[in-house]
N, C-alpha and C positions, 0 to 999 in steps of 0.2 A: 055618446060622443057628438061633436059638432057635425061631423060629416062622415057619410060612408059613400065610397066610390066603388061601383061594381064595373068590371071590365071583363068581357069574354076573352080578350087577349091582353096581356100585360107582361112586361119584362121585369122579372125579379131575380133574386139569387138562385132560385130554383129553375130558371129558364123562362120560356114563354108559355103562358097558360092563363086560365080564367082565375080571377081573384076578387076578393072584396077587401077594401082597404079602409080601415077606420082611422079617423083623424080627430085629434083633440088638442087644443092649445097650440096649434100650428105644427105639431108633431104627428108622425105616424105611430099609432098605438097598437094596431092589429093588421096583420096580413093572412087573410083566411080564405078558404074555398069560396067560390063565387056565390053559392046559396047559403052561406053561413048567416046565422041569426045574430046580427050585429046591430044593436039599437043606436039610431043616429037621428039627430034632430033634422037634418037634411040628408036625402039620398039622391045620388046622381048615378044613372045607368049609362054607360057609353054605348053608342051604336055599335053593331057587329063589325062594321068596317073600320073601327078605330082601335089603336093599341095604346095602352097607358104605359108611358115611359117615365123614368125618373127625369126631373129637370136637368138639362145638360149643363156642364161646367166648362166654361171657356177661359183657360188661364193665359190667353195671349191676345189682348185687346188694347189698342191705342185709342184712348178716348180724347187726348189732346186737350184737356181742360184742366185748368184755366190756360189762357194765353193764345190758344189757336182754336178757339171755339168755332171759328168759321168753317174748320175742318171737320168738326164733329161735336162733342159735348156730351155730358152725362145724361141730360134728358133724351136725346135723340138716340145715343148709343144703346142706352138700356131699354129704350122702346123697341129698337130693332132686335135687341137680344130676346126680348119677351115674345116677339112675333115669330121668332124662330125656334122657340121652345127652350131657350137657354135661361136658367134661373139664377146663375151665378157667374159673374165675371171677375178677373183679376186684371187690373189696369197697369199698363206698362209705365215705366218712370220717365220716358222721354216723349218729346213732342209737345208736352205741356210747358208753360213758363211760369214758375221755375221747374226744372226736372226735380224729380224726387230723389235727391241725393244727400239730405239731411232731414233731421226731425222737423225743422222749421218748414221746409217745403213740403213735407208730408202733411203737416197740419194745414197748410194752405190749400192743398188738394182736397183734403177731407171736408173743410169748410165749404169748398166750392160744391162739392157733391151732396153735402147734407140736404135731405128733403127733396132731392131732384131725380132720385134713382128709382126706376120700375122693378129692377132686380137686385139681388144682393151683390155687393161690390167689395173686393178686396184690392190690395195694393202691392205692387213690387216696389222695392228700393232699387237704387242704381249704384253700381260700383264703377267709378270714374278715377282718373288720375287725382291723387291728393286727398281722397275722401276715405282712405283705409280706417282712418281714426273715428269716422262717423258710423261705420257698418253696425258696430255692437248697439249703439244707442237706437239706431233704425230698427234692428232686430228686436229690441226690447219694446220699441213702439208699436210692433205688431205686423210689420210687413212680412210677406210670404216667402221672401227670398230676395235675391239681388240679380239684376241684369247687367251684363257688360257686353261691349263690343270689342272685337279684335282688329277692327278697321273703322274708317270713318262712319259715323252713324247716319250721316245724312243731315244732321244739325249740328252746329258748331258747339252748342252749349252742352252737349253730352258726348264728350270725347272718348276715344277708345283706350283700352289698357295696353301698353306694350307688354312684352313677355315678363319683364321684372315686376311691373305692376299687377299683372295677372296673377303671378305666383304669390305676391304679397297679399292680395286680397283673398285668394283662395286659402292661404294659411290662416287668415283671420276667420274665415267662414268655417274652416275645419274645427277650430276652437269653439265656435258658436253652435256647431251642428246645423248650420244653415245651408240653404241651396243656392248655387250659382247657376243661373241660366245664361247661355252663351250665344250671341250671334257669331257663328263660327265661319267666317271667310278670312283667309289670310291676305293682309294688305300687300305683302311684297309680291304675291303671286298675281294679284289684280294690277298692281302697278306695272308688272311685266307683261300684261296681256294687252290686246288692242284696246285703244280707247273707244268708250261707247259713243257713238254718233250716228245721226241720220235716222231714217225711217225704216231701215231693214232690221227685222227682228233678229236674223241670223247674226248680224254685227253686234247687237246687244248681247246675245247669248255668248258670242265669243269673249266679250269683255268681262264675263263672270264665270271663268271655267270651273269644271268640277274640281280641278286640282286645288282651287282656293279653299273650298270646303273640306276636301280630304286632308290637306296640310293642317288646317286650323283644328279639325276634330282630332287629329293625331296629337296636337299640342295640349288640348284640353285633357285627353286621356292621359298623357304623360304627367300632367300637372296634379290631375286627380290621384294618379298612382303615388306621386311623391308626397302629397299633402294629406290624403285621405278625405279630402272635402268632397261633398256631393256635387255633382255637375250634371246638367241637362242641356241637350243640344237642342237649339230652337230650329224650327221650319227646315228640317232636313230635306234637301231637294236632290242631292247627289247620290245616286245609288251606289256609286263606287265606294262610299263611306260606310255602307251597311256592314261590310265585313269588319271594319274596325270597331264599330260600335258593339257588334255581336262578340267579337274577341274580348273586348273589355269587360262585358257582362259575364262571360264564361270565366274570366279571371276573378270574378267576384267584386269588381269595382263598382262603386256607387254612381253609375252612369245610366242615363235615360235619354230618350230621344222622342221628338214629335214630328210630325209632318202636318201639312195643311190641305183643305179641300181642293185648293187650285192645283196643287201638285198632283193630286189623285184625279183630277178632272180633265184638265187642259193638257195639250201637247204643243210643243214648239212648232210642229209641222203645220198646225192649223192656225197659228197666229199670223195675221196679215201685216203687210207693211203700215206703219203709222198707227197701229192698233195699241196705243200706249195704256189703255185701260187694263192690259195684261202685264205691264211692267210691275215687277217685284224683285226684291234682292233677299236671297238668291233667286235665279230665274226659273221660270217654268221650262223644263227640259223636254228631251224627245220622248216619244211613245214608248220605246223599249224601257227607257229609264223609269217612266211612270209605272209600268208593269212590275219592275223590281221592287219599287216601293211598296206596292200592294201586296207582294209576296212577303216583304220583310214585316209589314203591318199584320198580316195573317199569322205570321210565326212568332210575333211578340217582340222582334228586335226593335221595331218601332212601337212605342208604347201607347201613344195617344195621337188624336186629331183635334187641333184646335185652329181657330180661324186666321190669326195674325191679321185680324181686322185693322188695316191701316188707311184710312180715308183721307181725302184732301178735296180741295175745291176743284171743280172742272177746269178752271184755268191752269192749275199746276199740272194738269195731265198733259198740257201742250197739244191738245187736239187741233190747234191751228197749224202747227208745223209737223206733228207726228214724229218728233225727234226724240227718240229713246234715250239720247244722251242727256237731255236737260228735263225730261218729264219726271215728276215725282214717282218714286217706286212704292207701290202698295196696293193691295186689293182690299176692297170694302166688301166683306162676305158674312158678317156677323149674323144676319137674318137668314142666311141661305146655307149655311154649313150642313145641317141635318139632311134636307133633301139632296144637296149636292153629293154628299158622301153616300147616301142610301141609294142614289140612282146608279152610282158606279158599283157600289158594294153588291147589290143584288144580282147584277150582271155576272159577277164573278163567283157567285154561290155563297156569299156571306149572308148572315141573318141579322135580324134587329138585335139579337143578343150580342153580337159582335160590335155593332155600331154603338150600343149602350156602353159596352166596355171601353171602347176607344174615346168616347165623346162625353161620358158622364163618370164612370167608375174610375178610370185611370187618372184623369186630370184631378178629380177630387183627392184621390190618394196621394198624387204627387205633392200636392201643397198642404196636405194634412187636414183636409176639410172632412172630418169624420162623420159630420152631420148631413152631408150632402152626397149626391151621386147614386144613391140606391133606394129602391123601395123596400124598406125593412123597418121594423118597429124600432123607434128611437131617433130615426132620422128625421130632418125637416120635410114637411108634407109638400115637397117641390115635384110638380108633374107636368109632363108634356103629353098632350093628347094628340096622336099623330095618326093620320089617314095613309098608310103606306102605298095603296094602290090608286090613290087619286093623283092626277098629273096637273101640271100648270106650265105656263111659259112665262119666264121672268120678264117683268116690266120694271125697269129701274125707276120710273116715275111713282111706282106704288110701294117702293121699299121705304122703311121707316128711318133709316140713317139720314143724316142731313143733306147730303149732296147726291143728286141723280147721276152717279157714276157707277157702273158695274161691269165687270168682265162677264157676268152671267146674263146680260141683257139679251132677250130674245132666245134663250136656251131653254128647251122643255126639260123639265125636272120631275121626278116621281116623289110623291109624298108631300102631303100638306099639314102643317101645324094648325090644328083647330082651336085649341085652347092651351094656355099656360097657367099653371097654378103655383103661387108662392105661399108657403106656409099654410096650405089649406084654403086659400082664397084665390079665385080666378083673377088674373091680372085684368083690370078693366079701363087702364088709362090714368089712374091716379097713382102718383108716385108713392109706393109702399115698401121699397127695398130698403135694406139695411146696409150700413158700412160695417164690414167684417175685418177682424184682426186674427193674426195666426194664434193658434193654441185654443 
């Protein structure tokens, strides 16, 4: 074998324990007891304070490339992913120019990414008004599913679906067996809420009420029930909607949900006036809401945790005025998801096996990446070497994404990613990632 990795602690399908992992041709070919006699041309033994995890899979990343590369870009986004133990990302179809709403725009994006990615990259397609006839061709071209908004997306070139358009697109995807991922906030509810303005976080929170999520999620569930299409709720922040998602699952509907590290970490009560680095949509809510999200994650009602990495330039965050009404909404956290979640998870009695389920196994399963997300024979030899008891304080200037903006700046976190391996080779700064297609 090309490589044998030995770890006193590793997370595999059997739980956490000592293993020897054999790698050949970029694939895992053996998972054996630590002292097993595995012949390898190279052998690496991890320190006793490190844990071998499967490479994480982040299915919610806005790379913004081409067109808005001053916000991020494939080189910087995937470098940040690798630094955070993430070996696979799936790029969102909006904020790039053109948005990924037909096969031609998908090809533009693939050509932009080719040869520039440090981790493996797949792509979502977009469902927007008027492109229902493009969805089958995009599906055939290998996108992992389709994203839509039920209210203004924040960029005019990616408009939302109205109820009729959403139903039409879900009907098409049902016939394809494809997945719809939904930014579920109701436009009418938000139109009726107070307008976002000024530096007070409370006023911004009031402008994106929980009722907007609850109403939209109920709509998604109703259309999934009617069409049979698979639907996934993006960045769930309203704990009021947990009962809706749980009920849909109990009814056997093909519904899943995700949440994000920032909803599991921060609370509205701690966000100061003008701190627009915390602005995201839907918003970070109160501490009691956060705890209900954690319980739903532990119970399996929420399936996975992904970053919703949505960066921008410092100017767009409007630190000059601190006005939440005009600042760009999005949190850049691709590099920090694992330590952020682990810091909070261990305080609540969860184990690294839980974190791996939420951040590697479930996201890989959601998009059908059968060769990712687990340390088992036949999978890609993607690994994260993680020191769970080592602490650090986040310095935004040291993060690998393009712009030094982070809601986590100055925050102490537990857990340091020491190495990231992609198909049996340690990621060393040279772009070696591949572009993935569904299937």
